[in-house]
Phi, psi and omega in degrees: 000153179242170184300322180299317179292321178301312180295324177298317179294314183294330180269358182268135179279343180276156179287134176235130179282127177231138183231149171225122178055045179065017178239137179289138181225163168238143185272122180271315176198164178229151179210106183055259182246017179241139174236138172268122182239150172250136180276134184288332184275357175197191184263014182291141176234140185211145170271127183228159174285134182305320179297344179277353178272148174212000000 
């Protein structure tokens, strides 16, 4: 995924499915090439590289 797509998702009011390592996540914030994501299936939070999101 790229920054343009991340901003499109964050500014969109509709639900968009985002995954990291085959797990659904929600994007909390982004900073250059890192995104802080929360996993939907538990309370885990992780910093990940934006290109690793899909």
